Backbone and ligand atoms as CSV (ligand in chain L), in Angstrom:
chain,resi,resn,atom,element,x,y,z
A,1,UNK,N,N,8.920,123.505,-107.832
A,1,UNK,CA,C,7.586,122.970,-108.118
A,1,UNK,C,C,7.630,121.450,-108.309
A,2,UNK,N,N,8.651,120.980,-108.980
A,2,UNK,CA,C,8.781,119.524,-109.197
A,2,UNK,C,C,8.871,118.786,-107.864
A,3,UNK,N,N,9.481,119.452,-106.909
A,3,UNK,CA,C,9.624,118.878,-105.563
A,3,UNK,C,C,8.253,118.591,-104.944
A,4,UNK,N,N,7.303,119.533,-105.125
A,4,UNK,CA,C,5.947,119.370,-104.579
A,4,UNK,C,C,5.243,118.154,-105.170
A,5,UNK,N,N,5.442,117.970,-106.464
A,5,UNK,CA,C,4.804,116.830,-107.144
A,5,UNK,C,C,5.324,115.517,-106.550
A,6,UNK,N,N,6.624,115.432,-106.342
A,6,UNK,CA,C,7.226,114.224,-105.760
A,6,UNK,C,C,6.592,113.897,-104.408
A,7,UNK,N,N,6.478,114.918,-103.581
A,7,UNK,CA,C,5.904,114.713,-102.240
A,7,UNK,C,C,4.445,114.250,-102.352
A,8,UNK,N,N,3.713,114.831,-103.282
A,8,UNK,CA,C,2.314,114.492,-103.488
A,8,UNK,C,C,2.137,113.011,-103.836
A,9,UNK,N,N,3.048,112.499,-104.682
A,9,UNK,CA,C,2.892,111.116,-105.137
A,9,UNK,C,C,3.583,110.087,-104.245
A,10,UNK,N,N,4.247,110.559,-103.261
A,10,UNK,CA,C,5.010,109.668,-102.368
A,10,UNK,C,C,4.155,108.538,-101.759
A,11,UNK,N,N,2.976,108.864,-101.196
A,11,UNK,CA,C,2.148,107.778,-100.616
A,11,UNK,C,C,1.748,106.725,-101.642
A,12,UNK,N,N,1.495,107.158,-102.879
A,12,UNK,CA,C,1.097,106.215,-103.939
A,12,UNK,C,C,2.261,105.278,-104.263
A,13,UNK,N,N,3.467,105.883,-104.328
A,13,UNK,CA,C,4.662,105.070,-104.599
A,13,UNK,C,C,4.850,104.034,-103.486
A,14,UNK,N,N,4.748,104.484,-102.252
A,14,UNK,CA,C,4.888,103.574,-101.109
A,14,UNK,C,C,3.835,102.473,-101.178
A,15,UNK,N,N,2.615,102.866,-101.518
A,15,UNK,CA,C,1.526,101.895,-101.630
A,15,UNK,C,C,1.877,100.798,-102.636
A,16,UNK,N,N,2.399,101.188,-103.822
A,16,UNK,CA,C,2.710,100.194,-104.845
A,16,UNK,C,C,3.928,99.348,-104.480
A,17,UNK,N,N,4.889,99.953,-103.771
A,17,UNK,CA,C,6.056,99.178,-103.304
A,17,UNK,C,C,5.583,98.089,-102.343
A,18,UNK,N,N,4.719,98.470,-101.397
A,18,UNK,CA,C,4.183,97.494,-100.428
A,18,UNK,C,C,3.359,96.430,-101.155
A,19,UNK,N,N,2.543,96.877,-102.114
A,19,UNK,CA,C,1.699,95.946,-102.873
A,19,UNK,C,C,2.553,94.914,-103.618
A,20,UNK,N,N,3.640,95.374,-104.272
A,20,UNK,CA,C,4.494,94.408,-104.994
A,20,UNK,C,C,5.189,93.464,-104.025
A,21,UNK,N,N,5.560,93.979,-102.865
A,21,UNK,CA,C,6.176,93.129,-101.834
A,21,UNK,C,C,5.207,92.018,-101.407
A,22,UNK,N,N,3.948,92.406,-101.195
A,22,UNK,CA,C,2.921,91.425,-100.814
A,22,UNK,C,C,2.776,90.361,-101.902
A,23,UNK,N,N,2.764,90.802,-103.170
A,23,UNK,CA,C,2.634,89.850,-104.281
A,23,UNK,C,C,3.827,88.899,-104.337
A,24,UNK,N,N,5.024,89.412,-104.088
A,24,UNK,CA,C,6.232,88.573,-104.089
A,24,UNK,C,C,6.124,87.505,-102.990
A,25,UNK,N,N,5.696,87.931,-101.798
A,25,UNK,CA,C,5.555,86.992,-100.677
A,25,UNK,C,C,4.517,85.917,-101.007
A,26,UNK,N,N,3.379,86.332,-101.559
A,26,UNK,CA,C,2.324,85.374,-101.930
A,26,UNK,C,C,2.851,84.400,-102.991
A,27,UNK,N,N,3.572,84.950,-103.971
A,27,UNK,CA,C,4.118,84.125,-105.044
A,27,UNK,C,C,5.109,83.091,-104.499
A,28,UNK,N,N,6.020,83.529,-103.618
A,28,UNK,CA,C,7.022,82.623,-103.047
A,28,UNK,C,C,6.356,81.526,-102.222
A,29,UNK,N,N,5.287,81.894,-101.499
A,29,UNK,CA,C,4.554,80.919,-100.692
A,29,UNK,C,C,3.845,79.910,-101.614
A,30,UNK,N,N,3.205,80.427,-102.664
A,30,UNK,CA,C,2.446,79.571,-103.577
A,30,UNK,C,C,3.365,78.613,-104.332
A,31,UNK,N,N,4.599,79.075,-104.628
A,31,UNK,CA,C,5.582,78.254,-105.356
A,31,UNK,C,C,5.952,76.973,-104.611
A,32,UNK,N,N,5.773,76.978,-103.273
A,32,UNK,CA,C,6.115,75.803,-102.463
A,32,UNK,C,C,5.110,74.675,-102.667
A,33,UNK,N,N,3.953,75.019,-103.233
A,33,UNK,CA,C,2.909,74.008,-103.421
A,33,UNK,C,C,2.942,73.442,-104.838
A,34,UNK,N,N,2.670,72.132,-104.928
A,34,UNK,CA,C,2.540,71.506,-106.241
A,34,UNK,C,C,1.607,70.304,-106.113
A,35,UNK,N,N,0.992,69.941,-107.227
A,35,UNK,CA,C,0.135,68.751,-107.248
A,35,UNK,C,C,0.996,67.523,-107.492
A,36,UNK,N,N,0.821,66.530,-106.657
A,36,UNK,CA,C,1.550,65.275,-106.826
A,36,UNK,C,C,0.584,64.101,-106.782
A,37,UNK,N,N,0.927,63.057,-107.520
A,37,UNK,CA,C,0.228,61.783,-107.381
A,37,UNK,C,C,0.950,61.012,-106.282
A,38,UNK,N,N,0.261,60.753,-105.185
A,38,UNK,CA,C,0.876,60.105,-104.034
A,38,UNK,C,C,0.434,58.645,-103.977
A,39,UNK,N,N,1.388,57.753,-104.180
A,39,UNK,CA,C,1.116,56.330,-103.988
A,39,UNK,C,C,1.777,55.905,-102.682
A,40,UNK,N,N,1.555,54.657,-102.269
A,40,UNK,CA,C,2.065,54.208,-100.973
A,40,UNK,C,C,2.721,52.836,-101.091
A,41,UNK,N,N,3.650,52.582,-100.195
A,41,UNK,CA,C,4.332,51.280,-100.174
A,41,UNK,C,C,4.706,50.910,-98.744
A,42,UNK,N,N,5.058,49.660,-98.554
A,42,UNK,CA,C,5.628,49.238,-97.277
A,42,UNK,C,C,6.948,48.530,-97.581
A,43,UNK,N,N,7.567,47.961,-96.563
A,43,UNK,CA,C,8.898,47.365,-96.773
A,43,UNK,C,C,8.824,45.888,-97.181
A,44,UNK,N,N,7.637,45.422,-97.607
A,44,UNK,CA,C,7.501,43.992,-97.944
A,44,UNK,C,C,8.033,43.698,-99.350
A,45,UNK,N,N,8.175,42.407,-99.647
A,45,UNK,CA,C,8.705,41.985,-100.951
A,45,UNK,C,C,7.799,42.408,-102.089
A,46,UNK,N,N,6.491,42.372,-101.836
A,46,UNK,CA,C,5.520,42.714,-102.865
A,46,UNK,C,C,5.654,44.181,-103.289
A,47,UNK,N,N,5.872,45.050,-102.302
A,47,UNK,CA,C,5.980,46.492,-102.579
A,47,UNK,C,C,7.360,46.870,-103.118
A,48,UNK,N,N,8.396,46.174,-102.679
A,48,UNK,CA,C,9.761,46.596,-102.997
A,48,UNK,C,C,10.498,45.677,-103.961
A,49,UNK,N,N,9.824,44.645,-104.442
A,49,UNK,CA,C,10.469,43.659,-105.328
A,49,UNK,C,C,11.743,43.129,-104.682
A,50,UNK,N,N,12.883,43.330,-105.279
A,50,UNK,CA,C,14.109,42.726,-104.765
A,50,UNK,C,C,14.774,43.455,-103.602
A,51,UNK,N,N,14.215,44.623,-103.230
A,51,UNK,CA,C,14.939,45.452,-102.251
A,51,UNK,C,C,14.262,45.489,-100.871
A,52,UNK,N,N,13.591,44.416,-100.509
A,52,UNK,CA,C,12.809,44.411,-99.269
A,52,UNK,C,C,13.681,44.166,-98.037
A,53,UNK,N,N,14.658,45.038,-97.798
A,53,UNK,CA,C,15.550,44.867,-96.648
A,53,UNK,C,C,15.286,45.891,-95.535
A,54,UNK,N,N,14.279,46.752,-95.707
A,54,UNK,CA,C,13.950,47.740,-94.677
A,54,UNK,C,C,14.900,48.917,-94.636
A,55,UNK,N,N,15.776,49.004,-95.631
A,55,UNK,CA,C,16.706,50.136,-95.715
A,55,UNK,C,C,16.413,50.895,-97.008
A,56,UNK,N,N,16.270,52.216,-96.887
A,56,UNK,CA,C,15.928,53.016,-98.065
A,56,UNK,C,C,17.168,53.276,-98.931
A,57,UNK,N,N,16.938,53.898,-100.074
A,57,UNK,CA,C,18.019,54.209,-101.015
A,57,UNK,C,C,19.068,55.148,-100.401
A,58,UNK,N,N,18.651,55.947,-99.409
A,58,UNK,CA,C,19.589,56.880,-98.774
A,58,UNK,C,C,20.357,56.220,-97.630
A,59,UNK,N,N,19.965,54.976,-97.259
A,59,UNK,CA,C,20.605,54.277,-96.150
A,59,UNK,C,C,19.838,54.386,-94.844
A,60,UNK,N,N,18.657,54.981,-94.911
A,60,UNK,CA,C,17.804,55.152,-93.739
A,60,UNK,C,C,17.159,53.809,-93.372
A,61,UNK,N,N,17.175,53.468,-92.061
A,61,UNK,CA,C,16.562,52.214,-91.601
A,61,UNK,C,C,15.113,52.487,-91.211
A,62,UNK,N,N,14.179,51.825,-91.908
A,62,UNK,CA,C,12.748,52.056,-91.686
A,62,UNK,C,C,12.280,51.455,-90.361
A,63,UNK,N,N,11.435,52.217,-89.655
A,63,UNK,CA,C,10.818,51.711,-88.423
A,63,UNK,C,C,9.300,51.846,-88.558
A,64,UNK,N,N,8.575,51.409,-87.520
A,64,UNK,CA,C,7.106,51.474,-87.564
A,64,UNK,C,C,6.585,52.901,-87.660
A,65,UNK,N,N,7.332,53.839,-87.083
A,65,UNK,CA,C,6.845,55.225,-87.038
A,65,UNK,C,C,7.472,56.117,-88.114
A,66,UNK,N,N,8.262,55.534,-89.002
A,66,UNK,CA,C,8.927,56.328,-90.044
A,66,UNK,C,C,7.923,57.047,-90.926
A,67,UNK,N,N,8.190,58.333,-91.171
A,67,UNK,CA,C,7.388,59.100,-92.140
A,67,UNK,C,C,8.343,59.499,-93.259
A,68,UNK,N,N,8.501,58.616,-94.212
A,68,UNK,CA,C,9.424,58.888,-95.314
A,68,UNK,C,C,8.719,58.643,-96.648
A,69,UNK,N,N,9.333,59.146,-97.708
A,69,UNK,CA,C,8.765,58.902,-99.027
A,69,UNK,C,C,9.871,58.744,-100.060
A,70,UNK,N,N,9.483,58.143,-101.171
A,70,UNK,CA,C,10.363,58.045,-102.328
A,70,UNK,C,C,9.972,59.166,-103.284
A,71,UNK,N,N,10.978,59.828,-103.849
A,71,UNK,CA,C,10.725,60.945,-104.753
A,71,UNK,C,C,11.595,60.788,-105.999
A,72,UNK,N,N,11.243,61.509,-107.086
A,72,UNK,CA,C,12.091,61.469,-108.284
A,72,UNK,C,C,13.515,61.954,-107.984
A,73,UNK,N,N,14.466,61.563,-108.843
A,73,UNK,CA,C,15.893,61.840,-108.599
A,73,UNK,C,C,16.244,63.323,-108.501
A,74,UNK,N,N,15.434,64.194,-109.123
A,74,UNK,CA,C,15.742,65.632,-109.071
A,74,UNK,C,C,15.403,66.260,-107.715
A,75,UNK,N,N,14.756,65.488,-106.830
A,75,UNK,CA,C,14.461,65.976,-105.475
A,75,UNK,C,C,15.439,65.311,-104.510
A,76,UNK,N,N,16.333,66.093,-103.853
A,76,UNK,CA,C,17.386,65.473,-103.030
A,76,UNK,C,C,16.855,64.808,-101.757
A,77,UNK,N,N,17.632,63.828,-101.266
A,77,UNK,CA,C,17.319,63.207,-99.978
A,77,UNK,C,C,17.287,64.296,-98.910
A,78,UNK,N,N,16.393,64.158,-97.940
A,78,UNK,CA,C,16.305,65.141,-96.857
A,78,UNK,C,C,15.253,66.208,-97.107
A,79,UNK,N,N,14.737,66.272,-98.346
A,79,UNK,CA,C,13.657,67.218,-98.645
A,79,UNK,C,C,12.405,66.764,-97.902
A,80,UNK,N,N,11.693,67.733,-97.313
A,80,UNK,CA,C,10.489,67.381,-96.565
A,80,UNK,C,C,9.242,67.916,-97.249
A,81,UNK,N,N,8.195,67.072,-97.269
A,81,UNK,CA,C,6.912,67.455,-97.850
A,81,UNK,C,C,5.825,67.334,-96.797
A,82,UNK,N,N,4.927,68.308,-96.775
A,82,UNK,CA,C,3.752,68.227,-95.910
A,82,UNK,C,C,2.621,67.632,-96.741
A,83,UNK,N,N,2.344,66.347,-96.506
A,83,UNK,CA,C,1.365,65.626,-97.318
A,83,UNK,C,C,0.044,65.509,-96.547
A,84,UNK,N,N,-1.056,66.056,-97.103
A,84,UNK,CA,C,-2.354,65.971,-96.421
A,84,UNK,C,C,-2.739,64.524,-96.107
A,85,UNK,N,N,-3.316,64.298,-94.961
A,85,UNK,CA,C,-3.780,62.987,-94.464
A,85,UNK,C,C,-2.627,62.035,-94.134
A,86,UNK,N,N,-1.390,62.496,-94.221
A,86,UNK,CA,C,-0.245,61.630,-93.903
A,86,UNK,C,C,0.669,62.291,-92.884
A,87,UNK,N,N,1.091,63.519,-93.160
A,87,UNK,CA,C,2.007,64.232,-92.272
A,87,UNK,C,C,3.235,64.684,-93.035
A,88,UNK,N,N,4.277,65.003,-92.290
A,88,UNK,CA,C,5.499,65.487,-92.923
A,88,UNK,C,C,6.393,64.297,-93.249
A,89,UNK,N,N,6.666,64.130,-94.534
A,89,UNK,CA,C,7.463,63.000,-95.008
A,89,UNK,C,C,8.807,63.507,-95.521
A,90,UNK,N,N,9.881,62.821,-95.122
A,90,UNK,CA,C,11.223,63.160,-95.584
A,90,UNK,C,C,11.601,62.237,-96.736
A,91,UNK,N,N,12.191,62.806,-97.775
A,91,UNK,CA,C,12.619,61.999,-98.922
A,91,UNK,C,C,13.846,61.175,-98.514
A,92,UNK,N,N,13.688,59.857,-98.478
A,92,UNK,CA,C,14.790,58.961,-98.123
A,92,UNK,C,C,14.918,57.822,-99.125
A,93,UNK,N,N,14.019,57.820,-100.133
A,93,UNK,CA,C,13.996,56.649,-101.006
A,93,UNK,C,C,13.808,57.037,-102.473
A,94,UNK,N,N,14.089,56.074,-103.323
A,94,UNK,CA,C,13.881,56.234,-104.763
A,94,UNK,C,C,13.049,55.052,-105.245
A,95,UNK,N,N,12.492,55.177,-106.438
A,95,UNK,CA,C,11.745,54.064,-107.008
A,95,UNK,C,C,11.735,54.173,-108.517
A,96,UNK,N,N,11.756,53.033,-109.178
A,96,UNK,CA,C,11.793,53.003,-110.638
A,96,UNK,C,C,10.625,53.778,-111.245
A,97,UNK,N,N,9.437,53.572,-110.654
A,97,UNK,CA,C,8.224,54.192,-111.204
A,97,UNK,C,C,8.015,55.612,-110.672
A,98,UNK,N,N,8.874,56.032,-109.729
A,98,UNK,CA,C,8.673,57.349,-109.096
A,98,UNK,C,C,9.427,58.408,-109.889
A,99,UNK,N,N,8.715,58.967,-110.864
A,99,UNK,CA,C,9.290,60.003,-111.729
A,99,UNK,C,C,8.267,61.130,-111.888
A,100,UNK,N,N,8.723,62.241,-112.380
A,100,UNK,CA,C,7.829,63.372,-112.676
A,100,UNK,C,C,7.142,63.922,-111.451
A,101,UNK,N,N,5.808,63.831,-111.414
A,101,UNK,CA,C,5.045,64.415,-110.309
A,101,UNK,C,C,4.494,63.322,-109.386
A,102,UNK,N,N,5.349,62.323,-109.115
A,102,UNK,CA,C,4.906,61.237,-108.233
A,102,UNK,C,C,5.740,61.173,-106.965
A,103,UNK,N,N,5.078,60.852,-105.860
A,103,UNK,CA,C,5.755,60.553,-104.602
A,103,UNK,C,C,5.187,59.234,-104.103
A,104,UNK,N,N,6.003,58.472,-103.392
A,104,UNK,CA,C,5.587,57.174,-102.857
A,104,UNK,C,C,5.814,57.220,-101.351
A,105,UNK,N,N,4.741,57.214,-100.579
A,105,UNK,CA,C,4.893,57.349,-99.128
A,105,UNK,C,C,4.958,55.983,-98.451
A,106,UNK,N,N,5.702,55.938,-97.344
A,106,UNK,CA,C,5.940,54.683,-96.639
A,106,UNK,C,C,4.922,54.445,-95.528
A,107,UNK,N,N,4.397,53.227,-95.488
A,107,UNK,CA,C,3.592,52.757,-94.352
A,107,UNK,C,C,4.265,51.505,-93.812
A,108,UNK,N,N,4.237,51.327,-92.481
A,108,UNK,CA,C,4.829,50.120,-91.915
A,108,UNK,C,C,3.941,48.902,-92.191
A,109,UNK,N,N,2.665,49.170,-92.519
A,109,UNK,CA,C,1.686,48.110,-92.719
A,109,UNK,C,C,1.280,48.015,-94.189
A,110,UNK,N,N,1.361,46.806,-94.756
A,110,UNK,CA,C,1.046,46.610,-96.171
A,110,UNK,C,C,-0.404,46.988,-96.493
A,111,UNK,N,N,-1.330,46.568,-95.612
A,111,UNK,CA,C,-2.754,46.857,-95.847
A,111,UNK,C,C,-3.038,48.357,-95.891
A,112,UNK,N,N,-2.330,49.104,-95.024
A,112,UNK,CA,C,-2.522,50.563,-95.009
A,112,UNK,C,C,-2.035,51.185,-96.320
A,113,UNK,N,N,-0.934,50.630,-96.845
A,113,UNK,CA,C,-0.398,51.121,-98.129
A,113,UNK,C,C,-1.389,50.839,-99.260
A,114,UNK,N,N,-1.977,49.661,-99.246
A,114,UNK,CA,C,-2.969,49.287,-100.274
A,114,UNK,C,C,-4.211,50.171,-100.146
A,115,UNK,N,N,-4.625,50.373,-98.887
A,115,UNK,CA,C,-5.810,51.189,-98.605
A,115,UNK,C,C,-5.639,52.631,-99.125
A,116,UNK,N,N,-4.423,53.162,-99.004
A,116,UNK,CA,C,-4.129,54.521,-99.473
A,116,UNK,C,C,-4.339,54.645,-100.980
A,117,UNK,N,N,-3.887,53.641,-101.715
A,117,UNK,CA,C,-4.014,53.664,-103.176
A,117,UNK,C,C,-3.165,54.756,-103.787
A,118,UNK,N,N,-3.753,55.528,-104.707
A,118,UNK,CA,C,-3.057,56.678,-105.297
A,118,UNK,C,C,-3.972,57.893,-105.144
A,119,UNK,N,N,-3.418,58.959,-104.575
A,119,UNK,CA,C,-4.209,60.179,-104.387
A,119,UNK,C,C,-3.508,61.344,-105.065
A,120,UNK,N,N,-4.286,62.202,-105.713
A,120,UNK,CA,C,-3.713,63.429,-106.263
A,120,UNK,C,C,-3.906,64.521,-105.213
A,121,UNK,N,N,-2.792,65.036,-104.682
A,121,UNK,CA,C,-2.881,65.985,-103.561
A,121,UNK,C,C,-2.006,67.216,-103.792
A,122,UNK,N,N,-2.465,68.315,-103.204
A,122,UNK,CA,C,-1.718,69.571,-103.230
A,122,UNK,C,C,-0.730,69.516,-102.064
A,123,UNK,N,N,0.537,69.430,-102.381
A,123,UNK,CA,C,1.567,69.145,-101.384
A,123,UNK,C,C,2.491,70.351,-101.220
A,124,UNK,N,N,2.848,70.633,-99.968
A,124,UNK,CA,C,3.761,71.753,-99.712
A,124,UNK,C,C,5.175,71.228,-99.475
A,125,UNK,N,N,6.122,71.780,-100.218
A,125,UNK,CA,C,7.535,71.437,-100.022
A,125,UNK,C,C,8.087,72.367,-98.950
A,126,UNK,N,N,8.677,71.790,-97.897
A,126,UNK,CA,C,9.091,72.590,-96.748
A,126,UNK,C,C,10.546,73.059,-96.799
A,127,UNK,N,N,11.373,72.416,-97.584
A,127,UNK,CA,C,12.775,72.852,-97.684
A,127,UNK,C,C,13.349,72.535,-99.051
L,1,ZN,ZN,ZN,3.870,45.933,-98.916
């Protein structure tokens, strides 16, 4: 008789197993997102103070088309973020003021960096 009960509840068990799996997937996907304050900089003396040599903290040489950002020290070089209105930025730089929930994105043009200002955005970490 106990065997019959098991068979009866089998679909319900399967349903809840699938449901928890779906929740795990949603949770893992949602975990990739975080709110960041995104500021912008270029390679000029004004933006970089003493380090305006066009080379990032990781040794990356900046070009006009570079999509890179500075991130806090707990985020390793090579980490990629999908930043709305900017694109996919790779962490190649550090900055004194870049701590906590801040990222600093690179523009080849100083005016574009100023125009960006600081935006609070929901950012997806890709790796
Ligand atoms: Zn600048």
